[in-house]
C-alpha positions as CSV (number, residue, x, y, z in Angstrom):
1,M,-228.3,144.7,-73.6
2,S,-230.1,141.8,-71.6
3,P,-233.3,142.6,-70.1
4,F,-232.3,141.3,-66.9
5,T,-228.8,140.7,-64.6
6,L,-227.6,137.9,-62.8
7,Q,-227.1,138.4,-59.3
8,A,-225.7,135.8,-56.3
9,A,-228.9,134.0,-54.4
10,D,-227.3,134.5,-51.2
11,R,-227.7,138.7,-51.8
12,I,-231.2,137.7,-51.8
13,A,-233.7,137.8,-49.2
14,P,-235.1,134.4,-47.9
15,A,-238.7,136.2,-48.5
16,D,-238.0,136.8,-51.9
17,L,-236.0,134.0,-52.7
18,H,-238.6,131.8,-51.2
19,A,-241.7,134.1,-53.3
20,A,-240.0,133.7,-56.6
21,F,-239.6,129.8,-56.4
22,A,-243.5,129.6,-55.5
23,A,-243.9,131.7,-58.4
24,A,-242.3,129.5,-61.0
25,F,-243.4,126.4,-59.8
26,A,-246.9,127.4,-59.4
27,D,-247.9,125.3,-62.4
28,Y,-245.3,122.4,-61.4
29,L,-245.7,118.9,-62.7
30,L,-246.9,117.7,-59.6
31,G,-248.8,120.4,-58.9
32,P,-248.3,123.6,-56.9
33,F,-245.5,123.6,-55.2
34,G,-246.9,124.7,-51.8
35,L,-244.0,124.6,-49.9
36,P,-244.4,127.2,-46.4
37,F,-241.7,129.7,-45.9
38,E,-241.0,127.7,-42.4
39,Q,-239.8,125.2,-44.4
40,W,-237.4,126.7,-46.6
41,A,-234.3,126.0,-45.3
42,Y,-234.5,122.6,-44.6
43,F,-236.0,122.3,-48.4
44,L,-232.4,124.1,-49.4
45,L,-230.7,121.4,-47.3
46,R,-232.6,118.3,-48.3
47,Q,-231.3,119.4,-51.9
48,G,-227.7,120.3,-50.7
49,V,-227.7,123.5,-52.4
50,E,-225.3,126.6,-52.0
51,L,-226.7,129.8,-52.2
52,K,-223.3,131.4,-52.8
53,H,-223.2,129.4,-56.3
54,S,-226.8,129.9,-57.1
55,R,-228.1,133.0,-59.3
56,V,-231.6,134.6,-59.8
57,A,-232.3,136.4,-62.8
58,L,-233.2,140.5,-61.7
59,T,-235.4,142.9,-63.8
60,Q,-236.5,146.2,-62.4
61,D,-240.0,144.4,-61.3
62,G,-237.7,141.4,-59.5
63,I,-236.9,137.9,-59.6
64,V,-237.6,136.5,-62.5
65,A,-235.8,133.3,-62.9
66,L,-233.3,131.3,-60.6
67,A,-231.4,128.6,-60.8
68,L,-230.4,126.8,-57.4
69,V,-227.0,125.1,-57.3
70,A,-225.9,122.2,-55.4
71,P,-222.2,121.2,-55.8
72,H,-221.5,117.8,-55.2
73,G,-218.3,115.7,-55.8
74,K,-216.7,116.5,-59.5
75,R,-220.0,118.0,-60.8
76,W,-222.6,121.2,-60.0
77,R,-226.2,119.7,-59.8
78,L,-228.8,122.3,-60.7
79,A,-231.1,121.3,-57.9
80,S,-233.6,123.4,-59.0
81,M,-234.3,126.0,-61.9
82,G,-237.2,127.7,-62.9
83,A,-238.9,131.0,-64.3
84,I,-242.4,132.8,-63.5
85,P,-244.6,132.2,-66.2
86,S,-244.3,135.7,-67.8
87,A,-240.9,135.3,-68.4
88,R,-240.8,132.1,-69.7
89,G,-239.1,132.0,-73.3
90,S,-237.1,135.6,-72.7
91,G,-233.7,133.9,-72.4
92,A,-233.3,134.0,-68.9
93,A,-233.0,130.2,-68.3
94,P,-230.4,129.9,-71.1
95,A,-228.5,132.5,-69.5
96,L,-228.5,131.2,-65.8
97,L,-227.5,127.7,-67.3
98,A,-224.6,129.2,-69.0
99,D,-223.7,131.0,-66.1
100,M,-223.5,128.3,-63.8
101,A,-221.5,126.2,-66.6
102,A,-218.8,128.7,-66.7
103,R,-218.7,129.0,-63.1
104,A,-218.7,125.3,-62.5
105,R,-215.8,125.2,-65.2
106,A,-213.7,127.9,-63.4
107,D,-214.1,126.2,-59.8
108,G,-212.7,122.9,-61.4
109,R,-215.5,120.8,-62.1
110,S,-215.9,118.6,-65.2
111,A,-219.8,118.4,-65.8
112,L,-222.9,119.6,-64.5
113,A,-226.1,117.1,-63.6
114,L,-229.5,117.5,-63.1
115,E,-233.1,115.6,-62.9
116,T,-235.9,116.5,-64.7
117,F,-239.4,114.2,-65.5
118,A,-239.3,113.2,-68.5
119,Q,-243.1,114.4,-68.9
120,N,-241.8,117.8,-69.1
121,P,-240.6,118.0,-73.0
122,R,-240.1,122.1,-72.9
123,A,-237.7,121.2,-70.2
124,V,-235.7,118.1,-71.7
125,R,-235.3,119.8,-74.7
126,L,-233.8,123.3,-73.0
127,Y,-231.2,121.3,-71.5
128,Q,-230.2,119.0,-74.6
129,K,-230.1,121.9,-76.4
130,H,-227.4,123.6,-73.8
131,G,-225.3,120.5,-73.8
132,F,-227.2,117.9,-71.4
133,V,-227.4,114.1,-72.2
134,I,-229.8,111.5,-70.5
135,R,-227.7,109.4,-68.6
136,H,-230.3,107.4,-66.7
137,T,-234.1,106.9,-65.9
138,L,-235.0,107.2,-62.4
139,H,-238.2,105.7,-61.6
140,G,-240.5,105.3,-58.4
141,Y,-242.5,102.8,-57.0
142,T,-245.4,102.0,-54.7
143,R,-246.5,98.9,-53.2
144,A,-249.5,98.4,-51.2
145,P,-249.6,96.8,-47.8
146,G,-249.8,93.3,-47.5
147,A,-248.7,89.8,-45.8
148,S,-245.3,88.6,-46.9
149,E,-243.3,85.3,-46.0
150,A,-241.0,85.6,-43.0
151,S,-237.5,86.4,-44.0
152,A,-235.4,83.6,-43.0
153,V,-232.3,86.2,-41.9
154,P,-234.0,89.0,-39.7
155,A,-233.1,92.0,-40.8
156,A,-230.5,94.2,-37.7
157,P,-230.3,98.0,-38.0
158,V,-226.4,99.2,-39.6
159,E,-225.3,102.2,-37.4
160,R,-225.5,105.9,-39.1
161,E,-222.2,106.1,-39.5
162,R,-221.7,103.0,-41.1
163,A,-224.4,103.6,-43.7
164,L,-223.2,106.8,-44.5
165,A,-219.6,105.6,-45.1
166,W,-221.0,102.9,-47.6
167,L,-223.3,105.3,-49.0
168,K,-219.9,107.6,-49.8
169,D,-218.2,104.1,-50.9
170,A,-220.8,103.3,-53.3
171,E,-221.1,106.8,-55.0
172,A,-217.3,107.0,-55.6
173,G,-217.8,103.1,-57.1
174,I,-221.0,104.0,-59.1
175,G,-220.4,107.6,-59.9
176,E,-223.8,108.7,-61.8
177,L,-226.4,108.4,-58.5
178,A,-228.9,111.2,-57.8
179,L,-227.4,113.2,-54.9
180,Q,-230.7,112.8,-53.0
181,V,-229.9,108.8,-52.4
182,C,-226.7,109.8,-51.5
183,A,-225.0,110.3,-48.2
184,P,-224.8,114.3,-47.9
185,V,-228.7,114.3,-48.1
186,I,-229.6,111.3,-46.2
187,Q,-227.7,112.8,-43.4
188,A,-229.9,115.5,-43.5
189,L,-233.1,114.1,-43.3
190,A,-234.9,115.6,-40.1
191,T,-237.0,112.0,-40.2
192,D,-235.7,109.4,-37.8
193,W,-234.2,106.6,-40.9
194,Q,-232.7,103.5,-40.4
195,A,-230.4,101.6,-42.7
196,W,-230.4,98.0,-42.9
197,Q,-227.4,96.0,-45.2
198,R,-226.9,92.3,-46.8
199,G,-224.2,91.9,-48.9
200,S,-223.8,94.1,-52.0
201,A,-226.5,96.0,-50.9
202,Q,-227.9,98.8,-48.5
203,L,-231.7,99.8,-48.0
204,V,-232.4,103.1,-45.9
205,F,-236.2,103.9,-44.9
206,S,-238.3,105.7,-42.1
207,V,-241.7,104.8,-41.1
208,N,-244.5,107.4,-41.1
209,G,-247.7,106.1,-39.8
210,G,-248.8,103.7,-42.4
211,T,-246.2,104.7,-44.9
212,V,-242.7,103.4,-45.2
213,T,-240.5,105.8,-47.3
214,L,-237.4,104.2,-49.3
215,H,-234.9,107.2,-49.3
216,S,-232.2,105.1,-50.7
217,L,-231.7,101.4,-52.5
218,I,-228.4,100.6,-54.1
219,D,-227.8,97.2,-55.0
220,G,-225.0,97.3,-58.2
221,T,-225.0,93.6,-58.6
222,P,-226.5,92.3,-62.0
223,N,-229.4,89.9,-60.0
224,Q,-230.1,92.0,-56.8
225,H,-230.6,89.2,-55.1
226,D,-229.1,91.2,-51.8
227,A,-231.6,94.0,-52.5
228,Q,-234.6,91.4,-53.0
229,A,-233.8,89.9,-49.4
230,L,-233.6,93.3,-47.9
231,L,-236.9,94.3,-49.4
232,R,-238.0,90.6,-48.0
233,Q,-237.0,91.3,-44.7
234,L,-238.8,95.0,-45.2
235,A,-242.2,93.5,-46.0
236,A,-241.8,90.7,-43.2
237,A,-241.0,93.5,-40.9
238,L,-243.9,95.6,-41.6
239,P,-246.4,93.8,-43.3
240,A,-249.1,96.5,-42.2
241,Q,-247.3,99.7,-44.0
242,A,-247.3,100.8,-47.3
243,W,-244.3,101.4,-49.7
244,D,-243.4,104.9,-51.0
245,V,-240.2,105.1,-53.1
246,P,-239.5,108.9,-55.0
247,Q,-238.6,109.1,-58.6
248,L,-235.0,108.5,-58.0
249,Q,-234.1,104.8,-58.1
250,R,-232.0,103.6,-61.4
251,A,-233.8,100.1,-62.7
252,D,-230.0,98.4,-62.5
253,L,-229.6,99.5,-58.8
254,G,-232.2,98.2,-57.1
255,G,-235.3,99.0,-59.2
256,E,-235.9,95.4,-60.4
257,A,-235.5,94.0,-57.0
258,L,-238.2,96.6,-56.0
259,L,-240.5,95.0,-59.4
260,A,-239.4,91.4,-58.1
261,A,-241.1,92.4,-54.4
262,G,-244.3,93.3,-55.8
263,C,-243.7,97.1,-56.2
264,E,-245.5,99.4,-59.1
265,R,-243.6,102.1,-61.0
266,K,-245.3,105.6,-60.7
267,A,-246.3,107.0,-64.2
268,L,-244.4,109.8,-63.8
269,Y,-240.5,109.3,-64.2
270,Q,-237.4,111.5,-64.2
271,Y,-234.3,112.0,-65.9
272,W,-230.9,111.9,-64.8
273,M,-229.1,114.1,-67.5
274,E,-225.4,115.4,-67.4
275,C,-223.7,117.9,-69.5
276,P,-219.6,117.4,-69.8
277,L,-217.7,120.2,-69.6
């Protein structure tokens, strides 16, 4: 008999779910996940999480592990999975994965997907053991402020609805994108983002003080010339700002353009993994 039971996360008090998440990620690879409770609802929204599809593993002592699920097209995305330190190796994580796969299959989905850091070999091995395969590497980038040659064609902002429609079309054509660079999450951003387009490329970014965050850069052409042009325009328009790109960027969809623009890759990077059902 299993030492724990699985329960839908929407039946758990938000404060208890948040506390369990904090305990599970207290030793996170990037440092303790210090997420205030006041930001919990927005975090779930930004990750596309639906609590009715998410599950927790419970013992008589409370929550020992959790799997937050974000339905996304033909896949269910594992937005986050963690176990409190004392429950690691207990079988809770494999049970949550097996349960998620069974429910996704019953819901008519064709695959599971997730992102995990390559520098977390224990997690990578766990997912591979349960049928996940590495499809893509997702890098993050930084760029220091600096002058840039003026762009020959100044960029003009694109209306948000048009930008979101572009992202939906891009995702339909490409298929294997991290949810965080796609329309549902971009639309949920609390920050005042803007989008630029040129030819085959689109850039979504926001400015906060001295930093420009590049939320989404997509150019599916081999040479990525249009993405390079957008980045030159950005550098010319905002020469005093540093750039930050989260670890969600595929090299073949804009990453090479970022390197050509003078960006450096972050040391930590992620795998985009998929488990066919």
